[in-house]
Each structure stands twice: as structure tokens, then as C-alpha cells.
N, C-alpha and C positions, 0 to 999 in steps of 0.2 A: 763697714757692713760685712757681716759674715754670711757665707752662702751655705745652704743646706736645704733639705726637704722637711716640711712640717710633719709632725706626728712622732710619737714616742717610738714607733717601730723602726724609724730611720735613725734615731739619735746616735747610736754607736756605730753606724755604718761609715765606711771610708768617705763617702760623699758629704758627710755632715761635720767634718773637722772645722769648717768655718763657723758654724753655729756653736761648737764646743769652745772655741777660742772666745767668742763673744760672751758666753756664759761664764767662763773663767774670769774674764775682765769684769763683768758685772758683779761677780762675787768679790773680787779683790778690791774693786773701787766702790763697793756698796751702792751700785746703781740698780734700780728696779726697772725691769723691762715690762712694758705694758702695751696692749693693743692700742693702736693709734689710728686716727683718720676715720673718715666716714665709712669706708669699706672694711675697716679693721684688718687690713691686708699686710700688716707688718708689726713687729714689736719694736718699740723705741724706748731707749732709756737715756737720761741726761745726767751728767755729773761734772764735777770740777776736780782737776788734779793739777797741783802746782800752778794755780791761777789760769789754767787752760780749760775751756769748756769742751767736754767730750760727749759725743752722741754714739751710742751703740745701737746697731740695727740688725734685725733678723727678718728677712722677707718671709711672709707666710704663703707666698706663691710657691709652686714647685720650681725646682732649680732652673729649668729652661725659660722661665718667665721672671727671673729675678729683676730684670731691668724695668718691669712694669711699674714698680714703686719708686723708681729713681727720682722723678720730678717732685713727687709729694714729699719724699724724705729730705731732699735738698731744701725744699721750701720750708718744711717744718723746722729744720736746723738752721735756717737762714745761712746756708752754705752754698758753695759752688763745687763743681766737679773737681777742682784743684784741691779741695779739702777732703776728698773721699779716699778711703783705703778699703779695698776689697780683699777679704780673706777667704781662701778657697782651697780645695784639694787639687793635687797635681799628680797625674799618672806618670809624668816623665821624671819625677824626682823619687829617689829611694825613700822608703819609710824612715822617718826620723829627721829628715832634712827640711829646711825652710829656705825660701828665696824671696827677697824683696826686690821689686822692679818698679820703675817709674812709668814705663810704657812698653808696648809690644803687642803682639797678636794674642788672640785668645787661646791659641794652640789647641783648638777644638773643644775647649771647656764651654759648654752651652750656657751656663749661668753668667760667666764673665762676658761671653759673646752677646748675650741679651743686654747686659749693662752697657757695653760699648755701642751697641746699635741704638739704644735709647739716648745715650750721651752724644752720639755722633763723633766719637773720638776713641782712639786707642791709647791716648795719653792719660791713663788712669793708674794711679799707684796701686800696686797689688802685692799681697803677701801670700805666697802659695806654700802649702804644706805637702810634702811628699807622701804618697800612699803606695808607690810602686805600681806595677801594671801586671795584668794577667798574661799568661803565655800566648794566648791567641786573641786577635782583635775582636772576634765575635763574642768574647766573654766579658767585654768591658762593662756593659750595663749590669750584669749580675755581679761583677766584681765590685763596682763602686757602691752598689746597693746592699752589699753584704758586710758583715762584721769581720774584722781581721782576726787572724789566729792570735793566740796569747803573746807570743814573742814579738810579732809585728805590732800588736796593740801597744806593747810597752814602748816601742820606738816611736809610734805615732803620738802617744801621751807625752813623751819627751819633747817632740816637735811642737805640740800644742802649748806646752809651758814656754818653750823658746819663742814661739810666736807671740804669746802674751807679753813676754819681756820686751820683744821688739816693738810692739805697739806702745808700751809704756815709755820706751826710749824715744820714740818718734815725737812724743809730746814736747820734749825739750832739745832734741838733737836733730840735725839735718839728716835727710834720708841717706845721703852717701856715707855718713858716719855709721848709721844704723846698719846699712848694707855690709859694712866691714865686720860687724858683729854677727848678724843673722846669717849671711851667706857663707860663712866659714864652714868648711867640711872638717869633720872630726875623724 
């Protein structure tokens, strides 16, 4: 599940890197995303890679309500919380970096926090993509909802590609092995 805000105006913002990873995966794996469920509140795509069924999900709720679809998505995919990977932006990582973790706090990320609250656990595999942080705490909302400068965008694009590769590696490798690749600093 990639996190972001719906709408074209948010697409290239820092907060939408999770959506962009999902779109990259959908393109690579030739998986079509479509509105699903009675309320049409998320995009879901299903595909197979190396004999493994993969579900790609983009919530159509705003970031802070990402967990609202969790139960329906897991039901649609006939999956459990142990099968879930959440992909999202991380203010605490520099642009261009990725970090795969199996559990931990939300570190203040409202989308991840929403998912944890609905799941009732913080044991959720997550892949965060560094977007850096603004100089002052009161600038966070404007920062995450704005587009990065060109140089920073290049670093974030590299991280999106690295995240895509990490997800593909997770299909056939244990998370600890993928962490050794994804969490490396260059």
C-alpha cells in the first residue's frame, strides 16, 4: 500500500512518494489499478510475479485517513496484516534514501499512524522514502505538500526507483536480506 493524497495537484509533492512507487510498480508489472469496493475509496490492482500474487493499493482518502480502508483491502486481497507493506514519505531521512523496517512507531507520520490504529499493532512492515525536512517545525505541512526543487527531485526519483526494486526483491527474498540492500547508505 502506497500512501499519498488523491488528486493530480498533489502527485509530485513530497507527501506522495508512496503513490508514485505504486504507480511505478503497476507500470513495471503491467498491473492495472482501478477503483474498488462499494465506496470506491481506494485503487486496487492485482498481478502475479514469479508465481506470487501481488496487490497494489492506493487509498483515495486523504493521508490522515489511510487506515480507513485497511479492513476492506485486506479482505479483498484475502490477506492479513502480516502480508502488508506500507510505502510512505519520511521527513527524518535525507532525500534519496530508503529504509525498510518490520515494526516501530509511526514517528509522527499521520498516514502510517492511521493504519497502525486500525490494525491495532505497530508490527507493520514499512518502506519509507526520505524527503528531508524543513528548517522549522511550523513549515512541515507546507513542506510535505509542495514539490521539491529540481536537485532534490532527482534524489527522490532515485529513491522511488530503489523502493520499487526493494518491493520486487521482497517477492522472493526475506525482509532482512532486502534490508541489507535497501537500507545501505551511498
